C-alpha positions in Angstrom: -1.5 42.9 62.1 1.6 44.7 63.4 3.4 46.7 60.8 6.6 48.7 60.5 9.4 46.4 61.5 12.5 46.9 59.5 13.8 43.4 60.3 12.3 40.3 61.8 14.5 37.6 63.3 13.0 34.1 63.8 14.9 32.4 66.7 16.6 33.9 69.8 19.3 31.4 70.3 23.0 31.9 69.8 22.7 33.0 66.1 19.4 34.9 66.2 20.3 36.9 69.3 23.6 37.8 67.7 21.9 38.9 64.5 19.5 41.1 66.4 22.3 42.8 68.2 24.5 43.3 65.1 21.5 44.6 63.2 21.3 47.5 65.7 25.0 48.2 65.2 24.4 48.3 61.4 21.7 51.0 61.9 18.5 49.0 61.9 16.0 50.9 64.0 12.9 48.6 64.4 13.9 45.0 64.9 11.6 42.2 66.2 12.8 38.8 67.4 10.3 35.9 67.7 11.2 33.0 70.0 9.0 30.0 70.4 10.3 29.2 74.0 11.4 31.5 76.8 14.6 33.5 76.3 17.7 31.6 77.3 16.0 28.2 77.0 18.0 25.0 76.6 15.7 23.3 74.0 17.8 24.0 71.0 21.6 24.2 70.5 22.4 27.0 72.8 22.1 25.3 76.2 24.8 24.0 78.6 27.9 26.0 79.7 30.5 25.5 77.1 31.4 25.0 73.4 34.9 24.6 72.0 36.3 27.6 70.3 39.3 27.0 68.1 41.3 28.0 65.0 42.1 24.4 64.1 39.5 23.5 61.4 39.2 21.1 58.5 38.7 23.8 55.9 40.4 27.1 55.4 37.0 28.7 54.7 36.6 28.4 58.5 40.1 29.2 59.6 40.1 32.4 57.6 37.1 33.6 59.6 38.7 33.1 63.0 40.4 36.5 63.3 37.0 38.1 62.8 35.4 35.5 65.1 37.7 36.4 68.0 37.3 40.2 67.3 33.5 39.8 67.5 33.6 38.1 70.8 36.1 40.7 72.2 33.6 43.4 71.1 30.7 41.6 72.9 32.8 41.2 76.1 33.7 44.8 76.1 30.2 46.0 75.5 28.5 43.6 77.9 31.1 43.4 80.7 30.7 39.6 80.6 33.5 37.2 79.8 32.4 34.6 77.2 35.8 33.3 76.0 38.2 31.4 78.3 41.6 30.7 76.7 43.0 27.3 77.5 44.8 26.3 74.4 43.7 23.4 72.3 45.2 20.0 71.3 44.4 17.5 68.7 45.7 13.9 69.1 45.8 10.9 66.9 47.8 7.8 66.2 50.5 8.4 63.6 49.5 7.1 60.1 45.9 6.7 61.0 42.8 8.4 59.4 42.7 10.6 62.5 46.3 11.8 61.8 45.2 12.6 58.2 42.4 14.7 59.7 44.9 16.6 61.8 47.0 17.1 58.7 44.0 18.7 57.1 43.9 21.1 60.1 47.6 21.9 59.5 46.9 22.7 55.8 43.9 24.9 56.6 45.9 26.8 59.3 48.9 27.2 57.0 46.7 28.7 54.3 45.3 31.2 56.8 48.7 32.0 58.4 47.7 30.6 61.8 50.5 29.4 64.1 50.4 26.1 65.8 52.9 23.7 67.5 53.7 20.1 66.6 53.5 17.6 69.5 55.7 14.5 69.7 54.8 11.7 72.1 57.5 13.1 74.5 55.8 16.6 74.3 52.4 15.1 75.0 53.5 13.2 78.0 55.6 16.0 79.4 53.1 18.8 78.9 49.8 16.9 79.4 50.5 14.2 81.9 46.8 13.7 82.4 46.8 11.8 79.1 47.6 8.1 78.8 48.5 7.6 75.2 50.3 5.0 73.1 53.8 5.5 71.8 52.6 6.3 68.2 50.5 9.3 69.3 51.2 12.6 67.6 49.4 15.9 67.8 49.2 19.7 67.4 48.7 22.5 69.9 47.1 25.8 69.0 47.4 28.5 71.6 44.1 30.3 71.0 41.8 27.3 71.6 39.5 27.5 74.5 35.9 27.6 75.9 33.1 29.7 74.5 30.4 30.1 77.2 27.4 29.6 74.9 24.7 30.6 77.5 26.6 33.7 78.5 26.9 34.6 74.8 23.1 34.5 74.3 22.6 36.5 77.5 25.1 39.1 76.3 23.6 39.5 72.8 20.0 39.6 74.1 20.8 42.2 76.7 22.8 44.4 74.3 20.1 44.1 71.7 17.3 45.0 74.1 19.3 48.0 75.4 19.5 49.1 71.7 15.7 48.9 71.3 15.2 45.4 69.9 11.7 44.0 70.7 11.8 40.3 71.8 8.6 38.2 72.0 9.0 34.9 73.6 6.5 32.0 73.6 5.5 32.9 70.1 5.6 30.0 67.6 6.1 30.9 63.9 3.5 29.0 61.8 4.2 30.4 58.4 6.2 33.0 56.4 5.0 34.8 53.3 7.8 36.3 51.2 7.0 39.0 48.6 9.3 41.3 46.6 8.5 44.1 49.1 9.0 42.3 52.4 7.8 39.4 54.5 4.8 38.5 56.7 5.4 36.2 59.6 2.3 34.4 61.0 1.9 33.2 64.5 -1.0 32.3 66.9 -0.4 35.7 68.4 -1.0 37.5 65.1 0.9 38.4 61.9 4.0 40.6 61.7 5.2 42.5 58.7 8.8 43.4 58.0 11.1 44.6 55.3 13.7 42.0 56.0 13.9 38.5 57.6 16.6 36.5 59.3 15.7 32.8 59.8 17.9 31.3 62.6 15.5 28.6 63.6 18.0 25.8 64.2 16.4 22.3 64.3 13.1 23.9 63.3 14.3 25.3 60.0 12.8 22.4 58.1 9.3 23.4 59.2 9.8 26.8 57.4 11.6 25.6 54.3 8.5 25.2 52.1 7.5 28.8 52.7 11.0 30.0 51.9 11.2 28.1 48.7 13.9 25.8 50.1 13.9 22.0 49.9 17.3 20.6 51.0 17.6 17.8 53.5 18.3 18.8 57.0 19.2 15.9 59.2 18.8 16.1 63.0 21.0 14.0 65.3 20.4 13.9 69.1 23.8 14.2 70.8 24.7 13.7 74.5 27.5 15.0 76.7 28.6 13.7 80.1 30.1 15.5 83.1 32.2 13.2 85.3 33.3 13.9 88.8 36.8 13.1 90.0 39.0 13.3 93.1 41.6 14.9 90.8 39.6 18.0 89.6 42.5 20.3 90.4 44.5 18.6 87.6 41.9 19.5 85.1 41.4 23.2 85.6 41.5 25.6 82.6 45.0 26.7 83.5 46.3 23.1 83.5 44.3 21.3 81.0 43.3 22.5 77.5 40.3 21.7 75.4 41.0 18.6 73.3 39.9 16.5 70.4 41.0 12.9 70.1 40.8 11.6 66.5 40.3 7.9 66.0 37.6 5.6 64.7 35.3 7.6 66.9 36.1 11.2 67.7 35.9 12.3 71.3 36.2 15.9 72.5 36.3 17.5 75.9 36.8 20.4 78.3 38.6 21.2 81.5 36.5 21.9 84.6 34.1 24.7 83.7 30.5 25.4 84.7 30.3 22.2 86.8 32.7 20.5 89.2 33.4 17.9 86.6 35.2 17.2 83.3 32.9 17.4 80.3 33.3 14.8 77.4 31.3 13.8 74.4 31.5 11.8 71.2 31.1 13.7 67.9 28.2 12.5 65.9 26.4 9.6 67.6 24.0 9.4 64.7 20.8 9.1 66.8 18.7 10.6 64.0 15.4 12.2 64.9 12.7 14.6 63.7 12.2 18.0 65.4 9.2 16.6 67.2 11.2 13.7 68.6 13.7 15.8 70.5 14.1 14.3 74.0 15.6 15.8 77.1 16.1 12.7 79.2 19.6 11.3 78.5 20.1 7.7 77.7 22.0 5.3 80.0 24.3 3.9 77.5 26.3 6.9 76.5 27.8 7.6 79.9 29.2 4.0 79.9 30.9 4.6 76.5 32.3 7.9 77.6 33.5 6.5 80.9 35.3 3.8 79.0 37.2 6.4 77.0 38.2 8.2 80.2 39.4 5.0 81.8 41.7 4.3 78.8 43.0 7.8 78.0 42.3 10.1 81.0 42.1 7.7 84.0 42.4 10.5 86.6 39.1 11.9 85.2 37.2 8.6 85.2 35.1 9.2 88.2 31.4 8.9 88.7 28.9 10.6 86.4 27.7 13.9 87.7 25.2 14.6 84.9 24.4 14.1 81.3 22.9 16.7 78.9 21.4 16.4 75.4 21.6 18.6 72.4 20.8 18.4 68.7 23.0 18.7 65.6 20.9 20.0 62.6 22.9 19.4 59.5 22.9 19.8 55.7 24.4 16.8 53.9 28.0 18.2 53.9 27.9 19.4 57.5 29.0 22.9 56.4 27.2 26.1 57.4 24.3 27.6 55.4 24.8 31.3 55.4 23.1 33.1 52.5 20.2 35.1 51.3 17.4 33.1 49.6 17.8 33.1 45.8 15.6 35.7 44.3 14.9 37.3 47.7 17.9 39.3 48.9 15.9 40.6 51.9 15.6 37.1 53.4 18.7 35.5 55.0 19.0 32.0 56.3 21.5 30.4 58.7 22.1 26.8 59.6 25.1 25.9 61.8 25.4 22.2 61.0 26.1 21.3 64.6 29.3 23.3 65.0 28.5 27.1 64.8 28.5 28.1 68.5 32.1 29.4 68.4 31.2 31.6 65.3 27.8 32.8 66.6 28.6 36.5 67.0 30.4 36.7 63.7 27.6 34.9 62.0 25.1 37.4 63.4 27.3 40.2 62.2 27.5 38.8 58.7 23.7 38.2 58.6 23.2 41.8 59.6 25.5 43.0 56.9 23.8 41.0 54.2 20.4 42.6 55.1 21.6 46.1 55.6 24.4 46.8 53.1 23.8 43.8 50.9 27.2 42.2 51.2 29.9 41.1 53.6 33.7 41.5 53.6 34.1 37.8 54.3 34.2 35.0 51.8 31.1 32.9 52.6 30.8 31.3 49.1 31.4 27.8 50.7 28.2 28.3 52.7 26.0 29.2 49.7 22.4 27.9 49.2 23.5 27.1 45.6 26.3 24.6 46.5 26.0 20.9 45.5 25.1 19.6 49.0 22.0 21.9 48.9 20.8 21.7 45.3 21.9 18.2 44.3 19.4 15.5 45.6 22.0 12.8 44.9 24.7 14.4 47.1 26.0 11.7 49.5 26.0 12.8 53.1 29.4 12.9 54.9 28.1 12.2 58.4 30.5 10.3 60.7 29.2 7.3 62.5 31.3 5.4 65.0 31.8 1.6 65.0 28.5 -0.1 65.8 26.5 3.1 65.5 23.1 3.2 63.7 23.3 3.6 59.9 19.8 4.7 58.7 21.3 6.9 55.9 24.2 6.7 53.4 27.4 8.0 54.9 30.7 8.8 53.3 33.6 6.7 54.5 35.9 9.6 54.8 34.2 12.5 56.7 36.1 15.8 56.9 36.7 15.8 60.6 35.1 16.5 64.0 32.9 19.5 64.3 32.8 20.3 68.0 
């Protein structure tokens, strides 16, 4: 039995590593992080090079957090000496009058509420400013200047390095098998022994469901295995970050993508394939069908990028029924905080870590996180209808709402 930890963090991915670092900045002096794999692994949701970072979001609860989000990353870059954010600008495109255009209108409303500037794009603007795109005459869009790339692997490296330098103890290869919560603290059990702490952060990603019974939680957490493709091209110079922004194309299916970054290729994916799995079914061998679908989109809309497949990579969305974050302390146990990113938290990782640290050190946060409560309908109402998006012809093993709130890349 190891005693005396002020805070224990389960999970050393993007969120857990951020929480560990920000706990040190909040004054915590004895912090332990338990990670079931090696540090910096790609088995969860923190692998690959890039995630979209953006201010354009479907709800103002997110857009209002973006100032603090960028400030947190600027702090990490300054302290670590490592660039994690690459500004490219970001565009959202859809056909006028379509459900996709309605999603973009929701982005406008959320940014307007938060006082965030953006530019309207007519078809002439799109063709003049982004000649890489082949779009129909009814295409409209918006551009937001701060959109870009968040290097998720670098972010984990930066947070882990800064946390270790501040005295945080990391133990890798340690699987958490149970948690006992009392009014005085927590005991975390593992095959390596038990660890006692005064406070607990659970940032276990796809494995949160395994720990829910011990935490007194019982909401549905749906896992979907996703897949991205990197495509080579003889025109890569036209898709560098200074010439080509991050993008989301809103249609019956939502596609999103990146300029050349991390690999000599253009990265593209569909949002929400709906390949539902359990945590034990997580696979790392990509399927052969997805690249064909992605290449078809490139041939139609970005033909200069439609070269041969360089590589595919898999990841997992772990989602409550409304695909909004879980960011809260466990009811009745204010010394235990839980986070779930719903498949779109990478861009917010450092800020989420800071908020978790605040909740467990000063007992509050300056940010409005009420929308992410463990007491909201999607968590407590067993009849809440999931809002997962599924594209045409996709699997449909669960009920889905016909009007999802928008892409979550």
